[in-house]
matplotlib code that plots the C-alpha trace (Angstrom):
import matplotlib.pyplot as plt

x = [-15.7, -14.8, -17.2, -16.9, -17.6, -18.3, -14.8, -12.8, -14.7, -14.3, -11.0, -10.4, -11.9, -10.0, -7.1, -8.4, -8.9, -5.6, -4.3, -6.8, -9.2, -12.3, -14.9, -15.0, -17.8, -17.9, -20.9, -21.4, -22.6, -26.3, -25.2, -25.7, -22.9, -21.3, -18.0, -18.1, -16.3, -20.0, -20.9, -24.5, -24.2, -23.9, -26.8, -28.4, -28.9, -26.8, -28.1, -25.2, -23.1, -26.9, -26.2, -22.7, -23.2, -26.0, -23.6, -20.4, -18.5, -17.9, -21.0, -20.0, -22.9, -23.5, -26.7, -27.7, -30.1, -31.3, -29.3, -26.2, -23.9, -22.3, -19.1, -18.0, -18.5, -16.4, -16.6, -14.1, -13.3, -12.2, -11.0, -13.6, -16.3, -17.6, -17.1, -19.3, -18.2, -16.1, -17.4, -15.6, -17.5, -17.6, -16.8, -16.8, -14.6, -11.9, -12.4, -12.5, -8.9, -8.1, -10.6, -8.5, -5.6, -8.8, -9.9, -6.4, -5.9, -9.4, -8.7, -4.9, -6.7, -9.5, -7.3, -5.0, -7.8, -8.6, -5.4, -4.9, -8.5, -7.2, -4.0, -5.9, -8.5, -6.1, -4.2, -7.6, -8.0, -4.1, -4.1, -8.0, -6.1, -2.7, -5.1, -7.3, -3.8, -2.7, -5.6, -7.2, -5.8, -7.8, -7.7, -10.3, -11.0, -11.2, -8.8, -6.4, -8.2, -7.5, -3.7, -3.9, -5.3, -2.9, 0.2, 1.1, 2.4, 1.4, 3.8, 6.5, 7.7, 7.5, 8.3, 6.2, 8.3, 6.8, 8.2, 7.8, 6.9, 4.3, 6.0, 3.7, 6.0, 8.2, 6.2, 8.0, 11.7, 10.9, 9.8, 13.5, 14.6, 11.9, 12.6, 10.3, 7.1, 7.6, 4.7, 4.2, 1.4, 0.0, -1.8, -2.3, -1.2, 2.7, 3.1, 3.8, 4.1, 6.3, 5.9, 9.0, 10.7, 12.4, 15.9, 19.8, 20.1, 17.0, 18.4, 21.1, 18.8, 16.8, 19.5, 20.3, 16.6, 17.0, 20.7, 19.5, 16.3, 16.1, 13.9, 12.6, 12.4, 11.8, 11.3, 9.7, 10.0, 8.2, 8.8, 8.8, 5.6, 3.0, 0.1, 1.0, -1.0, 0.7, 4.0, 2.5, 0.8, 4.7, 6.1, 4.0, 3.9, 7.6, 7.5, 5.2, 7.1, 10.0, 8.6, 6.8, 9.5, 12.4, 14.7, 17.3, 16.4, 15.6, 15.5, 12.9, 12.8, 10.0, 12.1, 14.4, 11.3, 8.8, 9.9, 9.1, 5.9, 5.1, 5.6, 2.2, -0.2, 1.2, -2.7, -1.5, -0.6, -1.5, 1.3, 3.1, 0.8, 1.9, 5.3, 4.6, 2.1, 4.9, 7.5, 5.0, 3.9, 7.5, 9.7, 8.6, 10.6, 13.7, 12.2, 12.9, 10.6, 12.7, 16.1, 15.2, 14.0, 17.8, 19.3, 18.0, 18.3, 22.1, 22.4, 23.2, 26.6, 26.8, 28.8, 26.4, 23.4, 24.3, 25.4, 22.0, 20.2, 22.4, 22.9, 26.2, 27.6, 26.6, 23.2, 22.5, 23.5, 21.2, 18.5, 19.1, 18.9, 16.0, 14.2, 15.5, 13.8, 10.7, 9.8, 12.0, 13.0, 17.1, 17.7, 21.0, 20.2, 18.7, 15.3, 14.4, 15.6, 13.3, 10.5, 10.4, 11.6, 8.3, 6.4, 7.5, 6.9, 2.7, 2.9, 4.1, 2.3, -0.6]
y = [13.0, 15.3, 17.7, 21.7, 21.2, 24.9, 24.3, 23.8, 26.9, 29.2, 28.1, 29.2, 32.4, 33.0, 32.8, 34.6, 37.7, 37.8, 39.1, 41.0, 43.8, 42.2, 40.2, 37.1, 34.4, 30.8, 29.0, 25.5, 23.9, 24.7, 28.7, 28.6, 30.9, 28.0, 30.3, 34.6, 36.5, 38.2, 35.0, 36.2, 35.4, 31.8, 29.4, 32.2, 31.8, 33.7, 34.3, 35.7, 32.0, 30.4, 32.6, 31.5, 28.0, 27.9, 29.7, 28.4, 31.7, 34.7, 36.6, 40.2, 41.9, 45.6, 46.1, 44.2, 41.8, 38.3, 37.9, 39.1, 42.0, 43.9, 42.3, 39.2, 35.6, 33.0, 28.9, 26.8, 23.8, 19.8, 17.5, 19.4, 19.5, 22.3, 22.5, 25.6, 29.4, 32.4, 35.5, 38.5, 41.8, 45.3, 47.4, 44.5, 47.0, 46.9, 43.4, 41.5, 41.9, 39.4, 37.3, 35.1, 34.5, 33.7, 31.4, 29.5, 29.5, 28.4, 25.0, 24.4, 24.3, 22.3, 20.0, 19.9, 18.3, 16.1, 14.8, 14.7, 12.5, 10.3, 9.7, 8.6, 6.6, 5.0, 4.4, 3.1, 0.5, -0.2, -0.8, -2.8, -5.2, -5.5, -6.3, -9.0, -10.6, -10.5, -12.8, -14.7, -17.8, -17.9, -15.6, -15.7, -14.0, -10.2, -10.7, -11.4, -8.4, -6.2, -7.0, -5.9, -2.7, -2.1, -3.5, -6.3, -9.2, -12.2, -14.3, -13.2, -14.9, -13.2, -13.6, -11.9, -9.7, -9.0, -5.5, -5.2, -1.4, 1.1, 4.5, 6.4, 6.9, 3.6, 3.4, 5.6, 5.0, 1.5, 2.7, 3.5, 0.1, -1.3, -2.1, -1.7, -4.1, -4.6, -3.1, -2.1, -2.4, -1.6, -4.2, -3.4, -0.9, -2.6, -4.7, -3.7, -5.8, -5.8, -8.0, -8.6, -10.0, -13.5, -13.9, -14.8, -11.1, -11.4, -12.0, -9.2, -6.6, -7.7, -7.1, -3.9, -2.8, -4.2, -2.1, 0.6, 1.3, 2.2, 0.5, -2.4, -4.9, -8.0, -8.9, -11.9, -13.4, -16.1, -18.9, -18.8, -19.8, -19.6, -18.4, -15.0, -15.2, -18.5, -16.7, -14.0, -15.9, -17.7, -14.6, -13.6, -17.6, -16.9, -13.5, -15.1, -18.5, -16.1, -13.9, -16.9, -18.8, -16.1, -16.6, -13.8, -13.6, -10.4, -11.6, -14.6, -16.7, -19.5, -21.7, -21.8, -22.4, -24.5, -27.7, -26.3, -24.8, -28.4, -29.6, -27.6, -29.7, -33.2, -34.9, -36.5, -34.4, -35.0, -37.3, -33.7, -31.7, -34.1, -32.9, -29.4, -29.4, -30.9, -28.2, -25.6, -27.1, -28.1, -25.9, -22.6, -21.3, -22.3, -21.1, -24.5, -24.2, -20.9, -23.1, -25.9, -23.5, -21.4, -25.0, -26.3, -23.0, -22.8, -26.3, -27.5, -25.2, -25.0, -21.7, -20.3, -20.6, -19.9, -16.4, -16.6, -17.1, -15.0, -17.7, -20.0, -23.0, -25.3, -23.8, -24.6, -28.2, -28.5, -27.0, -29.4, -32.6, -30.8, -31.1, -34.9, -35.6, -34.0, -35.6, -38.5, -37.0, -36.0, -33.5, -34.5, -37.1, -36.3, -38.6, -37.1, -33.9, -33.7, -34.7, -32.2, -29.8, -30.3, -30.3, -26.4, -25.9, -27.1, -25.1, -22.1, -21.9, -23.8]
z = [-17.9, -15.2, -13.9, -13.5, -9.9, -7.5, -5.4, -8.9, -10.6, -7.3, -7.2, -10.8, -10.5, -6.9, -8.8, -11.7, -9.4, -8.3, -11.2, -13.2, -11.3, -12.8, -11.5, -12.9, -12.7, -13.9, -15.1, -15.7, -18.9, -18.1, -17.5, -14.0, -12.1, -10.1, -9.2, -8.3, -7.3, -6.0, -4.0, -4.0, -7.8, -7.4, -8.0, -10.2, -14.3, -16.4, -19.5, -21.5, -20.6, -21.9, -25.5, -25.5, -24.9, -27.6, -30.0, -28.9, -28.9, -27.5, -26.1, -25.2, -22.7, -23.4, -20.6, -17.6, -19.1, -17.8, -15.0, -16.8, -16.3, -19.0, -19.9, -21.9, -21.7, -23.6, -23.5, -21.7, -23.5, -22.1, -25.0, -27.8, -25.1, -23.7, -19.8, -19.3, -19.4, -17.9, -17.9, -17.1, -15.8, -17.3, -20.5, -23.1, -25.0, -22.0, -20.5, -23.9, -24.0, -21.0, -21.9, -24.4, -21.6, -18.6, -21.3, -21.6, -17.8, -17.0, -19.2, -18.4, -14.8, -15.5, -17.6, -14.7, -12.4, -15.2, -15.6, -11.4, -11.5, -14.2, -12.4, -9.3, -10.7, -12.3, -9.1, -7.4, -9.7, -9.8, -5.9, -6.0, -8.8, -6.5, -3.8, -5.6, -6.9, -3.3, -2.1, -4.5, -6.5, -9.1, -12.6, -14.0, -17.6, -15.7, -13.7, -16.7, -18.5, -16.1, -15.6, -19.4, -19.3, -16.2, -18.4, -15.6, -16.3, -15.2, -16.6, -14.3, -12.0, -9.1, -5.0, -2.4, 0.3, 3.2, 5.1, 8.9, 8.8, 10.5, 8.8, 6.6, 3.4, 3.9, 0.3, -1.2, 1.0, -0.6, -4.3, -4.8, -4.5, -7.0, -10.4, -13.3, -13.4, -9.5, -7.3, -3.4, -1.4, 2.2, 3.2, 7.3, 9.8, 10.3, 7.3, 3.4, 0.6, -2.0, -5.0, -6.6, -9.7, -8.9, -10.4, -8.8, -7.4, -5.4, -2.0, -2.6, -2.9, 0.2, 1.9, 0.3, 1.4, 4.6, 5.5, 4.1, 5.7, 9.4, 11.5, 9.4, 12.3, 10.0, 6.2, 5.0, 2.3, 0.0, -2.6, -6.6, -6.7, -9.4, -7.8, -5.9, -2.8, -1.7, -1.7, 0.3, 2.9, 3.1, 3.2, 6.5, 8.0, 7.6, 9.7, 12.3, 12.8, 13.6, 15.9, 17.8, 18.0, 19.6, 16.4, 16.2, 12.7, 10.7, 7.1, 7.2, 4.1, 4.0, 2.1, 5.6, 7.8, 5.7, 7.8, 11.0, 9.5, 8.1, 11.1, 12.5, 10.3, 12.0, 13.0, 16.3, 18.4, 21.9, 22.6, 22.0, 24.1, 26.8, 26.9, 26.6, 29.6, 31.8, 30.6, 31.5, 34.5, 36.1, 34.4, 33.8, 36.2, 33.8, 30.9, 29.5, 26.7, 25.5, 26.1, 24.0, 21.1, 21.4, 22.1, 18.9, 16.4, 17.4, 16.4, 20.0, 20.5, 24.2, 25.0, 21.6, 22.9, 26.8, 25.4, 24.1, 26.9, 29.2, 31.7, 32.4, 31.0, 33.7, 34.3, 30.9, 31.6, 34.5, 32.4, 29.8, 32.6, 33.9, 30.7, 30.8, 33.7, 33.3, 29.6, 29.7, 26.6, 26.4, 24.3, 23.3, 21.8, 18.1, 18.2, 21.4, 20.2, 17.3, 18.8, 22.1, 19.1, 17.6, 20.7, 21.3, 17.9, 18.3, 21.2, 20.0, 16.8, 16.7]

ax = plt.figure().add_subplot(projection="3d")
ax.plot(x, y, z, "-o")
ax.set_aspect("equal")
plt.show()
């Protein structure tokens, strides 16, 4: 239940005194003044308010008595509970005409604050649940119960989509593209997670987000997983692979990159590291590692690779021959190419 704080009480007092020519006091449910047009009275016990609370009715004070000045004091409520008392100083016969209006206005402001706090608490609980859903693999009874309270259907197939963006209002912009039962969560300063429903239109929707929002450097897309946290890790990994390998791709689908990721799980890595060390030591000036990656990503299309690297075709052929001389592996041979590509992946991603 909301507590009638000094700040809220003073805010109500200030609003009331902008529209009526009398001093207004607000007392808490113990009769202590917590908001007043006369700041010196804050903290004092108001006997008129105490009586209004105990008798649950409007009390008129005609003479100065027990910390109360002439005026009227009327209880204010939230959900049928007395929150406190609002008092208007002055001749009771005159100021009583304002009492009902002031009371209703005060209760509306308190209810507004209550609704706002309820919404804020619910949003915080929901955000905490989304964090737990994002990172935990196990769904215990409490987790399932909380999903029911928040009306989140855990049985729906969902896919994690990571948006690279540091814009403060990116969540508001993205919310326009979401359907019912889809959620947004900022997971760090530079990345936002969208929990989207898995369906045949998903890729079109992601493309729509990319083309309609500015400053989106990368979008990582996980696969359809029973455990959401796995899809989240895949989406993050997809961006990491593309960025570390320098692949010219803005929408990074993990399913397209799963083979590359699987290579990093090779146990016997020393033989591959030796190939990379040779290229690093003897071919650094020619960027042979980057040349290999671009060569593979463009399926060995010489013109495309040369254009991507901003070099002549003859220069590309020279580099490929140099790779063969240094490593003993021929990039034009599919088996050899797979081996040195594996070495490049381990170097970039391990």
